[in-house]
C-alpha positions as CSV (number, residue, x, y, z in Angstrom):
1,M,-1.9,4.4,16.4
2,L,-2.0,6.0,12.6
3,P,-3.8,9.2,11.8
4,T,-6.8,8.8,9.8
5,M,-8.4,11.2,7.5
6,S,-6.4,13.7,5.9
7,T,-8.6,14.9,2.9
8,P,-8.2,17.7,2.0
9,H,-4.3,17.3,1.0
10,P,-2.1,19.4,-0.8
11,D,-0.4,16.2,-1.9
12,A,1.3,17.5,-5.6
13,S,3.2,14.1,-6.4
14,E,2.0,11.4,-9.0
15,V,1.3,7.8,-8.5
16,K,1.3,5.7,-11.9
17,G,-2.0,4.1,-12.6
18,Y,-0.9,0.4,-11.9
19,A,-0.9,1.2,-8.3
20,L,-4.1,2.6,-8.3
21,L,-5.3,-0.7,-10.0
22,S,-3.8,-3.0,-7.3
23,Y,-6.1,-0.8,-5.0
24,L,-9.1,-0.7,-7.0
25,H,-8.7,-4.4,-8.0
26,G,-9.0,-5.2,-4.3
27,L,-11.7,-2.9,-3.1
28,Q,-13.9,-4.4,-6.6
29,A,-13.7,-7.6,-5.5
30,Q,-16.0,-6.8,-2.5
31,P,-18.7,-5.2,-3.7
32,R,-20.2,-3.8,-0.6
33,T,-16.9,-2.1,0.5
34,W,-16.7,-0.9,-3.0
35,A,-20.2,1.1,-2.4
36,A,-19.4,2.5,0.3
37,V,-16.1,3.5,-0.7
38,L,-18.0,5.4,-3.6
39,E,-20.6,6.9,-1.9
40,A,-17.8,8.0,0.7
41,L,-16.1,9.5,-2.2
42,A,-16.2,13.2,-3.0
43,P,-18.2,13.9,-6.6
44,E,-15.1,14.7,-8.2
45,D,-13.0,11.4,-6.9
46,R,-15.7,9.7,-6.9
47,H,-15.9,10.5,-11.3
48,F,-12.5,9.8,-11.3
49,F,-12.6,6.5,-10.1
50,E,-15.4,5.6,-12.1
51,E,-13.2,6.4,-15.2
52,P,-10.7,3.9,-16.3
53,V,-7.4,3.8,-15.0
54,F,-4.9,3.0,-17.6
55,A,-1.6,1.5,-15.9
56,N,1.0,3.6,-17.6
57,Q,-0.3,6.8,-16.8
58,W,0.9,9.5,-13.8
59,Y,-1.9,10.6,-11.9
60,P,-2.4,13.0,-8.9
61,R,-1.3,11.2,-5.8
62,R,-4.5,13.0,-4.1
63,H,-7.2,11.0,-5.4
64,L,-5.2,8.0,-3.8
65,H,-5.5,10.1,-0.5
66,A,-9.2,10.7,-1.5
67,L,-9.7,6.9,-1.8
68,L,-8.0,5.5,1.1
69,D,-9.7,8.4,3.4
70,A,-13.0,7.0,1.6
71,L,-12.1,3.2,2.9
72,D,-11.5,5.0,6.3
73,A,-14.8,6.5,6.3
74,A,-16.7,3.3,4.6
75,T,-14.7,0.5,7.5
76,R,-15.4,3.4,10.2
77,G,-11.8,3.1,10.2
78,S,-10.5,-0.4,10.1
79,E,-7.1,-1.4,10.3
80,A,-7.9,-5.1,9.4
81,E,-9.5,-3.5,6.3
82,F,-6.1,-1.6,5.1
83,R,-4.2,-4.5,6.0
84,R,-6.7,-6.4,3.8
85,L,-6.3,-4.0,1.2
86,G,-2.2,-4.6,0.8
87,E,-2.6,-7.6,1.0
88,R,-5.1,-7.9,-2.1
89,A,-2.3,-5.2,-3.7
90,A,0.5,-8.0,-3.3
91,E,-1.9,-10.8,-5.1
92,F,-2.0,-8.1,-7.9
93,Q,1.4,-7.1,-8.1
94,I,3.2,-10.0,-7.8
95,H,1.7,-12.3,-10.7
96,K,1.8,-16.2,-10.5
97,I,4.5,-16.2,-13.2
98,Y,6.9,-14.1,-10.9
99,R,5.6,-16.2,-7.3
100,I,8.4,-19.1,-9.8
101,F,11.0,-16.3,-8.7
102,L,10.2,-15.7,-5.2
103,G,11.3,-19.8,-4.2
104,F,14.6,-18.6,-4.6
105,A,14.2,-14.6,-2.9
106,T,14.9,-14.4,0.6
107,P,12.2,-11.3,2.1
108,A,15.4,-8.8,1.9
109,M,15.9,-9.5,-1.5
110,V,12.6,-8.7,-2.3
111,F,11.9,-5.6,0.0
112,R,15.3,-4.5,-1.5
113,R,13.6,-4.8,-4.9
114,A,10.5,-3.3,-3.7
115,S,12.0,-0.5,-2.6
116,T,13.5,0.5,-6.2
117,I,9.6,0.0,-7.8
118,L,8.3,2.3,-5.6
119,S,10.4,5.4,-7.6
120,R,8.6,4.2,-10.6
121,Q,5.1,4.1,-9.0
122,S,5.2,6.9,-7.1
123,T,6.8,10.9,-7.6
124,S,7.4,10.8,-3.9
125,G,8.4,8.6,-1.0
126,E,11.4,6.2,-0.6
127,F,11.7,3.2,1.0
128,T,15.0,1.8,2.4
129,V,15.8,-1.7,4.1
130,L,17.8,-0.8,6.9
131,T,18.8,-3.8,8.7
132,E,18.2,-7.8,8.1
133,A,18.4,-10.9,9.6
134,D,17.5,-14.5,9.2
135,D,13.9,-13.7,10.6
136,H,13.5,-9.8,10.3
137,L,13.9,-6.5,8.5
138,V,13.7,-3.1,9.6
139,G,12.5,-1.2,6.9
140,E,11.7,2.8,6.4
141,L,9.7,4.8,4.4
142,L,10.2,8.6,4.3
143,D,7.7,10.7,2.1
144,P,6.1,14.0,4.3
145,A,2.8,13.7,1.9
146,V,1.8,9.9,2.4
147,P,-1.3,8.7,2.4
148,P,-2.1,8.5,6.5
149,R,-3.2,5.3,6.2
150,L,-1.2,3.9,3.8
151,P,1.6,2.5,6.1
152,L,-1.2,-0.2,7.1
153,V,-1.8,-0.9,3.2
154,I,1.8,-1.4,3.2
155,A,2.1,-3.8,6.3
156,G,-0.2,-5.9,4.9
157,W,1.5,-6.3,1.3
158,S,4.4,-7.2,3.5
159,D,3.0,-10.2,5.3
160,R,1.1,-11.5,2.3
161,V,4.5,-10.7,0.4
162,V,6.6,-12.7,3.1
163,Q,3.5,-15.8,2.9
164,M,4.3,-16.1,-0.4
165,L,7.9,-16.4,0.0
166,R,6.6,-19.8,2.1
167,R,7.3,-18.3,5.3
168,R,4.8,-17.8,8.4
169,P,4.4,-13.9,8.9
170,T,4.5,-12.4,12.6
171,P,1.9,-9.1,11.9
172,T,4.1,-6.2,10.8
173,T,4.1,-2.7,12.9
174,V,4.6,0.4,11.9
175,T,5.8,2.6,14.1
176,V,5.2,6.8,13.5
177,V,9.4,7.5,14.0
178,S,8.3,11.4,13.1
179,P,5.9,13.3,10.6
180,G,6.1,11.8,6.8
181,R,9.0,8.8,8.6
182,Y,7.5,5.5,9.1
183,R,9.5,2.0,10.3
184,F,8.2,-1.5,9.5
185,L,9.7,-4.1,11.4
186,V,8.6,-7.1,9.1
187,S,9.2,-10.4,10.8
188,W,8.7,-13.9,10.0
189,T,9.1,-17.9,11.2
C-alpha cells in the first residue's frame, strides 16, 4: 500500500510541462473526474491548472503533488484511478508515429529509454532497469521527494506500454524498498 495525501510538500524540484500535460490530458478527458479534481485543489493550485501549461517550460513539481493529492481526494484513494492516469499518460506520450517503432522494441529497450527521458522531464529522480528477462523486468525509482501516488501512475504507464509492445501485461507491482526508493516488477506473457 502506497501512502496518500502529501500536501503540503517541500519538494523544490521541477517538472517539464510536457509531463504535466500528459496527466492533464488524461484527467480532462473525464469531465466529472476533472471537475472533482479542480474542486479538491487549493485555490492557488486551481488557478495554476486553469492557466495554460506549456510543454517546454519547467514548473514547480509541487503542482504535480497538488494534482495527485486532489485526484486522491476526488477518487477516495482509488489505486485503479492512478493506474488509469498512467495508462492515459502513456497514450499521450507515445504518439502514433512512435508506436511503429514499438513493433521492433523489447520492453527492456523501451524502459531503458524511458529512464533517460525521466531526467529530461524532472529535475529529481532516477529510474534504473535492474534486471531483465524474456517475460519481465525489474526497475527501480530513486526519488526522495516523489509524489506518493506517482509510483501507481508509473505502474499504469508500464502496463500500457507493455500492451503497446503487443504483449499481455501482468499488473505491475510496486514495492517500497525504503523512503523514496520504489521497485517495479513489470511482467508480461
